[in-house]
Structures are given as C-alpha cells and as structure tokens.
mmJSON file of the N, C-alpha and C atoms, coordinates in Angstrom:
{"data_MODEL":{"atom_site":{
"group_PDB":["ATOM","ATOM","ATOM","ATOM","ATOM","ATOM","ATOM","ATOM","ATOM","ATOM","ATOM","ATOM","ATOM","ATOM","ATOM","ATOM","ATOM","ATOM","ATOM","ATOM","ATOM","ATOM","ATOM","ATOM","ATOM","ATOM","ATOM","ATOM","ATOM","ATOM","ATOM","ATOM","ATOM","ATOM","ATOM","ATOM","ATOM","ATOM","ATOM","ATOM","ATOM","ATOM","ATOM","ATOM","ATOM","ATOM","ATOM","ATOM","ATOM","ATOM","ATOM","ATOM","ATOM","ATOM","ATOM","ATOM","ATOM","ATOM","ATOM","ATOM","ATOM","ATOM","ATOM","ATOM","ATOM","ATOM","ATOM","ATOM","ATOM","ATOM","ATOM","ATOM","ATOM","ATOM","ATOM","ATOM","ATOM","ATOM","ATOM","ATOM","ATOM","ATOM","ATOM","ATOM","ATOM","ATOM","ATOM","ATOM","ATOM","ATOM","ATOM","ATOM","ATOM","ATOM","ATOM","ATOM","ATOM","ATOM","ATOM","ATOM","ATOM","ATOM","ATOM","ATOM","ATOM","ATOM","ATOM","ATOM","ATOM","ATOM","ATOM","ATOM","ATOM","ATOM","ATOM","ATOM","ATOM","ATOM","ATOM","ATOM","ATOM","ATOM","ATOM","ATOM","ATOM","ATOM","ATOM","ATOM","ATOM","ATOM","ATOM","ATOM","ATOM","ATOM","ATOM","ATOM","ATOM","ATOM","ATOM","ATOM","ATOM","ATOM","ATOM","ATOM","ATOM","ATOM","ATOM","ATOM","ATOM","ATOM","ATOM","ATOM","ATOM"],
"id":[1,2,3,4,5,6,7,8,9,10,11,12,13,14,15,16,17,18,19,20,21,22,23,24,25,26,27,28,29,30,31,32,33,34,35,36,37,38,39,40,41,42,43,44,45,46,47,48,49,50,51,52,53,54,55,56,57,58,59,60,61,62,63,64,65,66,67,68,69,70,71,72,73,74,75,76,77,78,79,80,81,82,83,84,85,86,87,88,89,90,91,92,93,94,95,96,97,98,99,100,101,102,103,104,105,106,107,108,109,110,111,112,113,114,115,116,117,118,119,120,121,122,123,124,125,126,127,128,129,130,131,132,133,134,135,136,137,138,139,140,141,142,143,144,145,146,147,148,149,150,151,152,153],
"type_symbol":["N","C","C","N","C","C","N","C","C","N","C","C","N","C","C","N","C","C","N","C","C","N","C","C","N","C","C","N","C","C","N","C","C","N","C","C","N","C","C","N","C","C","N","C","C","N","C","C","N","C","C","N","C","C","N","C","C","N","C","C","N","C","C","N","C","C","N","C","C","N","C","C","N","C","C","N","C","C","N","C","C","N","C","C","N","C","C","N","C","C","N","C","C","N","C","C","N","C","C","N","C","C","N","C","C","N","C","C","N","C","C","N","C","C","N","C","C","N","C","C","N","C","C","N","C","C","N","C","C","N","C","C","N","C","C","N","C","C","N","C","C","N","C","C","N","C","C","N","C","C","N","C","C"],
"label_atom_id":["N","CA","C","N","CA","C","N","CA","C","N","CA","C","N","CA","C","N","CA","C","N","CA","C","N","CA","C","N","CA","C","N","CA","C","N","CA","C","N","CA","C","N","CA","C","N","CA","C","N","CA","C","N","CA","C","N","CA","C","N","CA","C","N","CA","C","N","CA","C","N","CA","C","N","CA","C","N","CA","C","N","CA","C","N","CA","C","N","CA","C","N","CA","C","N","CA","C","N","CA","C","N","CA","C","N","CA","C","N","CA","C","N","CA","C","N","CA","C","N","CA","C","N","CA","C","N","CA","C","N","CA","C","N","CA","C","N","CA","C","N","CA","C","N","CA","C","N","CA","C","N","CA","C","N","CA","C","N","CA","C","N","CA","C","N","CA","C","N","CA","C","N","CA","C","N","CA","C"],
"label_alt_id":[null,null,null,null,null,null,null,null,null,null,null,null,null,null,null,null,null,null,null,null,null,null,null,null,null,null,null,null,null,null,null,null,null,null,null,null,null,null,null,null,null,null,null,null,null,null,null,null,null,null,null,null,null,null,null,null,null,null,null,null,null,null,null,null,null,null,null,null,null,null,null,null,null,null,null,null,null,null,null,null,null,null,null,null,null,null,null,null,null,null,null,null,null,null,null,null,null,null,null,null,null,null,null,null,null,null,null,null,null,null,null,null,null,null,null,null,null,null,null,null,null,null,null,null,null,null,null,null,null,null,null,null,null,null,null,null,null,null,null,null,null,null,null,null,null,null,null,null,null,null,null,null,null],
"label_comp_id":["MET","MET","MET","THR","THR","THR","SER","SER","SER","ARG","ARG","ARG","ARG","ARG","ARG","SER","SER","SER","TYR","TYR","TYR","ARG","ARG","ARG","ASP","ASP","ASP","VAL","VAL","VAL","LEU","LEU","LEU","PRO","PRO","PRO","GLN","GLN","GLN","GLN","GLN","GLN","VAL","VAL","VAL","VAL","VAL","VAL","ARG","ARG","ARG","ALA","ALA","ALA","GLU","GLU","GLU","ILE","ILE","ILE","GLU","GLU","GLU","LYS","LYS","LYS","GLY","GLY","GLY","ARG","ARG","ARG","GLY","GLY","GLY","ALA","ALA","ALA","GLN","GLN","GLN","PHE","PHE","PHE","ALA","ALA","ALA","PRO","PRO","PRO","GLU","GLU","GLU","CYS","CYS","CYS","ALA","ALA","ALA","ASP","ASP","ASP","ILE","ILE","ILE","MET","MET","MET","LEU","LEU","LEU","GLN","GLN","GLN","MET","MET","MET","ILE","ILE","ILE","ASP","ASP","ASP","GLU","GLU","GLU","ASP","ASP","ASP","ILE","ILE","ILE","ASP","ASP","ASP","TYR","TYR","TYR","GLN","GLN","GLN","LEU","LEU","LEU","HIS","HIS","HIS","GLU","GLU","GLU","HIS","HIS","HIS"],
"label_asym_id":["A","A","A","A","A","A","A","A","A","A","A","A","A","A","A","A","A","A","A","A","A","A","A","A","A","A","A","A","A","A","A","A","A","A","A","A","A","A","A","A","A","A","A","A","A","A","A","A","A","A","A","A","A","A","A","A","A","A","A","A","A","A","A","A","A","A","A","A","A","A","A","A","A","A","A","A","A","A","A","A","A","A","A","A","A","A","A","A","A","A","A","A","A","A","A","A","A","A","A","A","A","A","A","A","A","A","A","A","A","A","A","A","A","A","A","A","A","A","A","A","A","A","A","A","A","A","A","A","A","A","A","A","A","A","A","A","A","A","A","A","A","A","A","A","A","A","A","A","A","A","A","A","A"],
"label_entity_id":["1","1","1","1","1","1","1","1","1","1","1","1","1","1","1","1","1","1","1","1","1","1","1","1","1","1","1","1","1","1","1","1","1","1","1","1","1","1","1","1","1","1","1","1","1","1","1","1","1","1","1","1","1","1","1","1","1","1","1","1","1","1","1","1","1","1","1","1","1","1","1","1","1","1","1","1","1","1","1","1","1","1","1","1","1","1","1","1","1","1","1","1","1","1","1","1","1","1","1","1","1","1","1","1","1","1","1","1","1","1","1","1","1","1","1","1","1","1","1","1","1","1","1","1","1","1","1","1","1","1","1","1","1","1","1","1","1","1","1","1","1","1","1","1","1","1","1","1","1","1","1","1","1"],
"label_seq_id":[1,1,1,2,2,2,3,3,3,4,4,4,5,5,5,6,6,6,7,7,7,8,8,8,9,9,9,10,10,10,11,11,11,12,12,12,13,13,13,14,14,14,15,15,15,16,16,16,17,17,17,18,18,18,19,19,19,20,20,20,21,21,21,22,22,22,23,23,23,24,24,24,25,25,25,26,26,26,27,27,27,28,28,28,29,29,29,30,30,30,31,31,31,32,32,32,33,33,33,34,34,34,35,35,35,36,36,36,37,37,37,38,38,38,39,39,39,40,40,40,41,41,41,42,42,42,43,43,43,44,44,44,45,45,45,46,46,46,47,47,47,48,48,48,49,49,49,50,50,50,51,51,51],
"pdbx_PDB_ins_code":[null,null,null,null,null,null,null,null,null,null,null,null,null,null,null,null,null,null,null,null,null,null,null,null,null,null,null,null,null,null,null,null,null,null,null,null,null,null,null,null,null,null,null,null,null,null,null,null,null,null,null,null,null,null,null,null,null,null,null,null,null,null,null,null,null,null,null,null,null,null,null,null,null,null,null,null,null,null,null,null,null,null,null,null,null,null,null,null,null,null,null,null,null,null,null,null,null,null,null,null,null,null,null,null,null,null,null,null,null,null,null,null,null,null,null,null,null,null,null,null,null,null,null,null,null,null,null,null,null,null,null,null,null,null,null,null,null,null,null,null,null,null,null,null,null,null,null,null,null,null,null,null,null],
"Cartn_x":[-13.768,-13.474,-14.751,-15.811,-17.053,-18.064,-17.61,-18.459,-17.924,-18.834,-18.413,-17.74,-16.719,-16.016,-15.969,-15.678,-15.615,-14.476,-13.479,-12.299,-12.255,-13.26,-13.3,-14.663,-14.97,-16.219,-16.011,-17.039,-16.954,-15.938,-15.06,-14.06,-14.68,-14.22,-14.701,-14.37,-15.208,-15.057,-13.693,-13.172,-11.875,-10.743,-10.883,-9.886,-9.939,-11.14,-11.314,-10.702,-11.001,-10.467,-8.939,-8.366,-6.906,-6.28,-6.915,-6.392,-6.427,-7.487,-7.57,-6.525,-6.354,-5.308,-3.927,-3.667,-2.357,-2.094,-3.131,-2.968,-3.132,-3.461,-3.663,-2.379,-2.5,-1.356,-0.543,-0.769,-0.049,-1.049,-1.901,-2.904,-4.157,-4.47,-5.668,-5.283,-5.964,-5.744,-6.094,-5.243,-5.489,-6.881,-7.342,-8.655,-9.761,-9.669,-10.677,-10.593,-9.387,-9.206,-9.791,-9.56,-10.091,-11.619,-12.233,-13.695,-14.191,-13.527,-13.941,-13.766,-12.667,-12.448,-13.53,-13.923,-14.999,-16.311,-16.596,-17.821,-17.818,-16.673,-16.569,-16.799,-16.195,-16.345,-17.794,-18.524,-19.932,-20.857,-20.391,-21.203,-21.06,-21.598,-21.41,-22.123,-23.132,-23.861,-23.346,-22.284,-21.658,-22.684,-23.362,-24.353,-23.73,-22.448,-21.799,-21.427,-21.508,-21.13,-22.275,-21.932,-22.924,-23.843,-25.126,-26.119,-26.451],
"Cartn_y":[7.065,6.243,5.704,5.632,5.079,6.168,7.417,8.543,9.179,9.72,10.463,11.764,12.121,13.39,14.126,15.408,16.191,15.714,15.066,14.634,13.133,12.349,10.916,10.349,9.195,8.498,7.554,6.842,5.848,4.782,4.419,3.385,1.995,1.041,-0.337,-0.888,-1.796,-2.333,-2.983,-3.703,-4.361,-3.338,-2.183,-1.116,-0.519,-0.288,0.25,-0.72,-2.006,-3.011,-3.035,-2.975,-2.987,-1.757,-0.607,0.628,0.547,-0.024,-0.165,-1.156,-2.268,-3.233,-2.585,-1.819,-1.172,-0.152,0.555,1.594,1.128,-0.156,-0.693,-0.553,0.115,0.29,1.531,2.154,3.386,4.54,4.485,5.526,5.262,3.977,3.577,2.762,3.011,2.211,0.757,-0.189,-1.597,-2.094,-1.698,-2.153,-1.646,-0.386,0.206,-0.41,-0.612,-1.222,-2.63,-3.39,-4.754,-4.753,-3.814,-3.705,-3.335,-2.386,-1.994,-3.144,-3.877,-5.02,-6.078,-6.303,-7.256,-6.757,-5.466,-4.904,-5.04,-4.786,-4.917,-6.367,-7.305,-8.716,-9.182,-8.6,-8.97,-8.264,-7.217,-6.406,-6.927,-8.11,-8.751,-8.01,-7.214,-6.448,-5.013,-4.668,-3.336,-2.242,-2.396,-1.414,-0.235,-0.319,0.759,1.946,1.813,2.937,3.947,5.125,6.176,5.795,5.986,5.672,6.892],
"Cartn_z":[-2.18,-3.335,-3.981,-3.205,-3.736,-4.093,-4.129,-4.519,-5.788,-6.576,-7.769,-7.327,-8.03,-7.806,-9.128,-9.076,-10.315,-11.218,-10.631,-11.387,-11.664,-11.134,-11.419,-11.055,-11.648,-11.364,-10.173,-9.783,-8.72,-9.121,-8.197,-8.476,-8.334,-9.121,-8.984,-7.594,-7.137,-5.788,-5.573,-6.559,-6.367,-6.238,-6.871,-6.752,-5.349,-4.843,-3.486,-2.477,-2.647,-1.719,-1.747,-2.925,-3.055,-2.406,-2.55,-1.947,-0.427,0.119,1.576,2.064,1.359,1.74,1.696,0.642,0.477,1.59,2.014,3.021,4.454,4.64,5.988,6.805,7.948,8.832,8.533,7.382,7.032,6.941,5.951,5.759,6.594,6.807,7.537,8.763,9.874,11.076,10.76,11.169,10.833,11.235,12.416,12.883,11.968,11.561,10.671,9.277,8.795,7.475,7.456,8.508,8.568,8.536,9.237,9.236,7.842,7.204,5.846,4.863,4.961,4.074,4.273,5.52,5.794,5.191,5.338,4.762,3.238,2.617,1.161,0.748,1.481,1.147,1.269,2.201,2.398,1.407,0.768,-0.154,-1.583,-1.837,-3.141,-4.276,-3.962,-4.986,-5.112,-4.403,-4.416,-4.126,-2.999,-2.57,-1.834,-1.484,-0.746,-1.608,-2.924,-3.781,-3.916,-4.333,-4.54,-5.694,-5.493,-6.537,-7.348],
"occupancy":[1.0,1.0,1.0,1.0,1.0,1.0,1.0,1.0,1.0,1.0,1.0,1.0,1.0,1.0,1.0,1.0,1.0,1.0,1.0,1.0,1.0,1.0,1.0,1.0,1.0,1.0,1.0,1.0,1.0,1.0,1.0,1.0,1.0,1.0,1.0,1.0,1.0,1.0,1.0,1.0,1.0,1.0,1.0,1.0,1.0,1.0,1.0,1.0,1.0,1.0,1.0,1.0,1.0,1.0,1.0,1.0,1.0,1.0,1.0,1.0,1.0,1.0,1.0,1.0,1.0,1.0,1.0,1.0,1.0,1.0,1.0,1.0,1.0,1.0,1.0,1.0,1.0,1.0,1.0,1.0,1.0,1.0,1.0,1.0,1.0,1.0,1.0,1.0,1.0,1.0,1.0,1.0,1.0,1.0,1.0,1.0,1.0,1.0,1.0,1.0,1.0,1.0,1.0,1.0,1.0,1.0,1.0,1.0,1.0,1.0,1.0,1.0,1.0,1.0,1.0,1.0,1.0,1.0,1.0,1.0,1.0,1.0,1.0,1.0,1.0,1.0,1.0,1.0,1.0,1.0,1.0,1.0,1.0,1.0,1.0,1.0,1.0,1.0,1.0,1.0,1.0,1.0,1.0,1.0,1.0,1.0,1.0,1.0,1.0,1.0,1.0,1.0,1.0],
"B_iso_or_equiv":[0.0,0.0,0.0,0.0,0.0,0.0,0.0,0.0,0.0,0.0,0.0,0.0,0.0,0.0,0.0,0.0,0.0,0.0,0.0,0.0,0.0,0.0,0.0,0.0,0.0,0.0,0.0,0.0,0.0,0.0,0.0,0.0,0.0,0.0,0.0,0.0,0.0,0.0,0.0,0.0,0.0,0.0,0.0,0.0,0.0,0.0,0.0,0.0,0.0,0.0,0.0,0.0,0.0,0.0,0.0,0.0,0.0,0.0,0.0,0.0,0.0,0.0,0.0,0.0,0.0,0.0,0.0,0.0,0.0,0.0,0.0,0.0,0.0,0.0,0.0,0.0,0.0,0.0,0.0,0.0,0.0,0.0,0.0,0.0,0.0,0.0,0.0,0.0,0.0,0.0,0.0,0.0,0.0,0.0,0.0,0.0,0.0,0.0,0.0,0.0,0.0,0.0,0.0,0.0,0.0,0.0,0.0,0.0,0.0,0.0,0.0,0.0,0.0,0.0,0.0,0.0,0.0,0.0,0.0,0.0,0.0,0.0,0.0,0.0,0.0,0.0,0.0,0.0,0.0,0.0,0.0,0.0,0.0,0.0,0.0,0.0,0.0,0.0,0.0,0.0,0.0,0.0,0.0,0.0,0.0,0.0,0.0,0.0,0.0,0.0,0.0,0.0,0.0],
"pdbx_formal_charge":[null,null,null,null,null,null,null,null,null,null,null,null,null,null,null,null,null,null,null,null,null,null,null,null,null,null,null,null,null,null,null,null,null,null,null,null,null,null,null,null,null,null,null,null,null,null,null,null,null,null,null,null,null,null,null,null,null,null,null,null,null,null,null,null,null,null,null,null,null,null,null,null,null,null,null,null,null,null,null,null,null,null,null,null,null,null,null,null,null,null,null,null,null,null,null,null,null,null,null,null,null,null,null,null,null,null,null,null,null,null,null,null,null,null,null,null,null,null,null,null,null,null,null,null,null,null,null,null,null,null,null,null,null,null,null,null,null,null,null,null,null,null,null,null,null,null,null,null,null,null,null,null,null],
"auth_seq_id":[1,1,1,2,2,2,3,3,3,4,4,4,5,5,5,6,6,6,7,7,7,8,8,8,9,9,9,10,10,10,11,11,11,12,12,12,13,13,13,14,14,14,15,15,15,16,16,16,17,17,17,18,18,18,19,19,19,20,20,20,21,21,21,22,22,22,23,23,23,24,24,24,25,25,25,26,26,26,27,27,27,28,28,28,29,29,29,30,30,30,31,31,31,32,32,32,33,33,33,34,34,34,35,35,35,36,36,36,37,37,37,38,38,38,39,39,39,40,40,40,41,41,41,42,42,42,43,43,43,44,44,44,45,45,45,46,46,46,47,47,47,48,48,48,49,49,49,50,50,50,51,51,51],
"auth_comp_id":["MET","MET","MET","THR","THR","THR","SER","SER","SER","ARG","ARG","ARG","ARG","ARG","ARG","SER","SER","SER","TYR","TYR","TYR","ARG","ARG","ARG","ASP","ASP","ASP","VAL","VAL","VAL","LEU","LEU","LEU","PRO","PRO","PRO","GLN","GLN","GLN","GLN","GLN","GLN","VAL","VAL","VAL","VAL","VAL","VAL","ARG","ARG","ARG","ALA","ALA","ALA","GLU","GLU","GLU","ILE","ILE","ILE","GLU","GLU","GLU","LYS","LYS","LYS","GLY","GLY","GLY","ARG","ARG","ARG","GLY","GLY","GLY","ALA","ALA","ALA","GLN","GLN","GLN","PHE","PHE","PHE","ALA","ALA","ALA","PRO","PRO","PRO","GLU","GLU","GLU","CYS","CYS","CYS","ALA","ALA","ALA","ASP","ASP","ASP","ILE","ILE","ILE","MET","MET","MET","LEU","LEU","LEU","GLN","GLN","GLN","MET","MET","MET","ILE","ILE","ILE","ASP","ASP","ASP","GLU","GLU","GLU","ASP","ASP","ASP","ILE","ILE","ILE","ASP","ASP","ASP","TYR","TYR","TYR","GLN","GLN","GLN","LEU","LEU","LEU","HIS","HIS","HIS","GLU","GLU","GLU","HIS","HIS","HIS"],
"auth_asym_id":["A","A","A","A","A","A","A","A","A","A","A","A","A","A","A","A","A","A","A","A","A","A","A","A","A","A","A","A","A","A","A","A","A","A","A","A","A","A","A","A","A","A","A","A","A","A","A","A","A","A","A","A","A","A","A","A","A","A","A","A","A","A","A","A","A","A","A","A","A","A","A","A","A","A","A","A","A","A","A","A","A","A","A","A","A","A","A","A","A","A","A","A","A","A","A","A","A","A","A","A","A","A","A","A","A","A","A","A","A","A","A","A","A","A","A","A","A","A","A","A","A","A","A","A","A","A","A","A","A","A","A","A","A","A","A","A","A","A","A","A","A","A","A","A","A","A","A","A","A","A","A","A","A"],
"auth_atom_id":["N","CA","C","N","CA","C","N","CA","C","N","CA","C","N","CA","C","N","CA","C","N","CA","C","N","CA","C","N","CA","C","N","CA","C","N","CA","C","N","CA","C","N","CA","C","N","CA","C","N","CA","C","N","CA","C","N","CA","C","N","CA","C","N","CA","C","N","CA","C","N","CA","C","N","CA","C","N","CA","C","N","CA","C","N","CA","C","N","CA","C","N","CA","C","N","CA","C","N","CA","C","N","CA","C","N","CA","C","N","CA","C","N","CA","C","N","CA","C","N","CA","C","N","CA","C","N","CA","C","N","CA","C","N","CA","C","N","CA","C","N","CA","C","N","CA","C","N","CA","C","N","CA","C","N","CA","C","N","CA","C","N","CA","C","N","CA","C","N","CA","C","N","CA","C","N","CA","C"],
"pdbx_PDB_model_num":[1,1,1,1,1,1,1,1,1,1,1,1,1,1,1,1,1,1,1,1,1,1,1,1,1,1,1,1,1,1,1,1,1,1,1,1,1,1,1,1,1,1,1,1,1,1,1,1,1,1,1,1,1,1,1,1,1,1,1,1,1,1,1,1,1,1,1,1,1,1,1,1,1,1,1,1,1,1,1,1,1,1,1,1,1,1,1,1,1,1,1,1,1,1,1,1,1,1,1,1,1,1,1,1,1,1,1,1,1,1,1,1,1,1,1,1,1,1,1,1,1,1,1,1,1,1,1,1,1,1,1,1,1,1,1,1,1,1,1,1,1,1,1,1,1,1,1,1,1,1,1,1,1]
}}}
C-alpha cells in the first residue's frame, strides 16, 4: 500500500491505517496489525512510504 504500482500511486498514510484496522483479524493477524498500527502512529513524517 505504501509502494507505487503500475495501477496506482502511494496511498495516503490515513488510508493505509484504515485498511489495516479494517483487515485486523481477517486479512491480517491481530498481533501483526497492532505492530503495524503502532509503527504508523509513530511515523509522523510518513517515512515508511516509497520515496
């Protein structure tokens, strides 16, 4: 979600966070989703996206 693809650009951080929250426990393991959400919350400058 944070990388450019041929069919879309990098998604905004709030969109990525919402997708992980929505998929927590279904698409993503809860433990992994919680870690990613914490990383996103700590990444105030959005350094996790592709440059």
